[in-house]
N, C-alpha and C positions, 0 to 999 in steps of 0.2 A: 599565717595571716591572723591578726587579732581583730576581734569585733568589740565595739563599744560595750562596756560591762552591763549597761542597763537594757541591752537588747539581746535576748537569747539568740544563739547562732542560727537555729532552725528558722526562727521568725525573721531574722535579718536577711537570710538568703531568699526567702519567699517574698519579702517586701521589695527587695532590690530587683527581683527578676521581672521583666516585662511580659513574660509568657503566661498570661492569665486569660480567663474567659473574656469574651467580648464585652460583657457588662461591666467588668473591671471595678470591683469594690475598692475604695480607697484604702491604702495601707495606714496603719496607726503608728508607725515608727519612722524616725530618721535613722538610717544605718551608716555606720562608719567602718570601712575596711582599711586596716593599716597593714601593709605588706612588709614582712621582715626580710624578704629577699625577692629577687626578680621573678622566680618561679611563682611565688604567691601572688605577685602583682599581675602576672600574665593570666592566672586563673581568675583573679578578681575582676579584671577588665571584661572577660568574656561572660562572666556570671552577671555582671552589672548592666551590660548593654546587649549586644548581639555577639555571636561567636566571631572572634577576631584572631588574627595571627600577630603576635607581639614579639618583637626582637629588640635587642640592645647591643651596641658595641661596647658598652661599659656596664655589664650586669652586676659587677661587684666593685664597691658596695652599691646598693641600690635603695632608693627611697620611693615609696608610692603610697598614696592615700586617696581613697574615694569615699566621699560623703554624699549620700543619696536620699531622696524622698520620692516615693511613688504614689501619685494621686490620680485616680481616674484615668488610667492608661498613659498618663504623662509622667515621664521619668526625668527628674531634675537632679543633676549631680555637680559636685565640685571635685575636680581631679587635679591633684598636684603630684608631681613625680620627677624623677631624674630623666635624662635624655633617653629616648627610645623611638621605635617606629611601629606603627599600627597598620595592618593591611586587612582589608575585607576582600577575600579572594572569591573567584567564581565557585570554587568547591564549597566554601562556607555559605555562600548565598544560596546554593542549590538545596541546602538542608533546611532553609528557613521557610516558615509558612506565614509569617506576618510581615507587614510592610510599613517601614518607618522612614521619617526624615529625622535627621539630627542637626541641631543648630549649636554651633560652638561660639562662645564669647571668650576670647583670650583675656585673661586677667593679669598675667605677668609672663615674662619670657618671650619666646617667639616660636612660630610654627609654620609648617608648610602643608597645605591640603591639595591633593591631586585627585581629580575625578573628571571623567568625560573629556579628556584631552585638554583640561584647563588646570592651571596652577594658581593658588592664592597664597601669598606670603602674608602671614598674620602677625600683627604687633598688638600690644595691649590696647583694648578698646575696639578691636576689629571683630566682626562677626562673619561667619560663613556657614552655609548649609550644605549638607551632603545626604545622599540617598543610599539606604542600606541594601537596596535591590540591585545596585551596580557596584562594581569594584571601585575601591578608593584606597588612598594611602595618606596617612598622617605622619609627619616627621617632626620630632622635637629634638633639636641639637643641644639644648641646655635645659636646666631645671625650669619648670614652668608651672602655671596654675591656669586652669580653664574651667568655664562653665559649659556643661552639655545639657541641652534639652532634647530628649528623644520622645517622639510622639507619633502615633499612627497617622498615616496620610489622610484618612477620612475626617480627622478632627479639624482640618482647616478648609475654608471655603475657597480653595483654589485648585484647579486641575493639576494632577501630578506632573503632566508633561510641561505645563507652564512653569511650575516651580523648578522643574529640571533645567530650565534655562539659566538658573542662578547657582547651580552646584559649582563649588570651587571658584566662586566669585567673591572677592573681598568686599564687604560692606562696612563702611566706616561708622563707628559709634561716636565720632567726635564732631560730626556736622550733620545738618539736616535732620531728617526724621530719626535716624539712628542715634543722634545725640539726646533725643527725648526718651528713647526706648531702652538704651543701655543702662542708664541709672536704675530703672525699675528692675531689670533683669539682675543686675549686680546686687541690689538690695534683696532680691528674692533668694539668690543662692547664698547670700550671707546670713539669711534668717530662715533656713530650711525648716526649723521647728514650727514656723507659722503654717506650713503646708499641712501639718498633721492636725491642726485645730479645726474649728467649725468653719472657718473661712477658707480652708485650704483649697477646696474645689474651685471656688470663685477666683482665688488668686492664680491658680494654675491656668484656668481658662482665660483669665485676663491677660496672662503672659502670651498665650497662643493668639489671642486677638491682636495683640501688639505686634507679634511676629508676622502675622498675616498682613497687617498694615504695612510693615517694613517691606515684605516681599512685593506687595502690590505697588508700593512706591518705587522700588528698584526697577520693577518691570514697566513702570509708567502706565499701569492699567487704569488708575483712577483718573488720569488725564487723557485717556483715550490713546495712549501710546501702544507700542507693539503693533501686531496686525489688527486690522479692523474686526476680524473674526474673533480674536481673543478678547478684544475690548468689549464686544457685544456679549460674549459668553459671561464675562465677569459682571457686566451690568445686569444681565438676567439673573445670575446667581445671587447677587446682592439684593435685587428686587424681591426675589423669593424669600430670602432670609428676613427681609423687612416686613413681609406680609404673611408670615406663616400662620398667624393667629386668625387670618381671614378665612372663613369657610367658603368664600367665593373664589379663592385662589385656584387657578386652573390654567390650562393652555390658552384659552381664548382671552382671558384677562391679561395674562403675561404678554402674549403676542401683541395685543392692542396697545399696551403701555410702552412697547418698544417699536411700534410702527412696522411690524413684520407680520407675515402670514403665519398661521399655526403650522403649516407644512414646513416652513423654514425653521420655526422653533423646534419642532420635533426632529428635524434633521441635525441641528447642532447638538442635541442631546444624544442622538444615535451615534454620532461620531465619538462621543465619550463612553459608549458602551452601555447607555442607560436610557431611561425615558423620562419625560417631564414628571409624570405622576410618581414614578419611583423615586426621583430625586426629592420631590416635595415631601413624600412620606418619610424618607430617610432623614431629612433635616428636621422634620417635626419630631420624629422618634428620638433623635439626639437631644433636642431641647428638653423633651419630657424626661429623658434619662438623667440629664444634668439636674433638673429640678427634684427628681425623686431622691437623689443622693445628697441634696443640699439641705443642711439643717434649717436653713431659713424657711423652707417650705414644708417642714415636718408636720405642721398642723393642717396642711391642705389635703383634702381627699384626693385619691388617685384620679377619680373622674374629673375633678376640678382642674388638676394639672393637665390632663388630656385635653379638656375643652379649651384651656388657655392657649394651646398650640394647634387648635383646629380640628381635634378629633371629637366629633359630636356624639359618637356611639361608643360608650364605655366598653362594652363587650368586644366590639371590633378592635378597639385600641389594645385591649389585653391580649387578644390573639396575635395581632401583628407585632406587638412588642415582644412577646415570648418567642415568636418565630425569628425575630431579628437578634435577640440577645440571649436566648436560651433559658430564660427564666421570666416568671410573671412579674409585673411591676411591683406588687406588694412584696414579693420575695426579694427583689433587689433592694427595696427600701429597708426591709428588715435586716438584711445582711450589712448594709452600709451604715445605717443609723442606729442599729441595735434595738 
């Protein structure tokens, strides 16, 4: 397997691998892996994403190329290859410690995604999401090209079980909301070098924001579709995100804004295995982390960034940040911005 000459192989593999600390300092390189044979491609697939079982009925001759950028836990890749099949098996899942969604945008060729007893036949312009915590199969019967966005589940503001309703469901990029989102994603994967620059973090998170919008639209959450319970939960989460900067944000304010009791509010968060205060703190920390690694805010003091997202006590912020991400805010900033 050959690596682009301007990227040392050791650096390339580190940058392409998603197995990094939770704080996830952005990588500085786009990596290109060109497989000279099927064995090399099989290795490159597992190193670039999560461990996968890859087979092909036509392993010789075989062409495979994976071009990737890794930015703030978000892995964006363009994969082009000969026909093959990819399987995420229970045995491989059992070895994993991190939890990802993967979104595929087919650029050329055709494909079949199977997960959760559903099948999605994909044509160019189609999107589909799948969950690395559950078995799935991808089948490509001809040479193809696809974009893959792999990201930790906690980076989007939708419950995992709700997104799970969309696995192996074809989402069209030729109409509706998808027709507005697909051009951005296609431009992003066609210009991966832009992800390594000063705007890379913002571009990557903009892509995730658009993906979240697509999921919510497909689930009809924004219009109150789905179950009333799911719709309420999504409204509450969106309200929290919109008001993170407010120091008054808390259960009483949130419950009143949604005309429910605080007991009911606590109940719907308990069903998700968390609490209202924990969710608010987690979302605030994530916004602070994004700002700390964003060059746009390089001249902002850490305390100012913390206050911007509702942390009024700088010392408390530093403690909870280190507990969440394994390093102090200043340490993260130093590693990411230099």
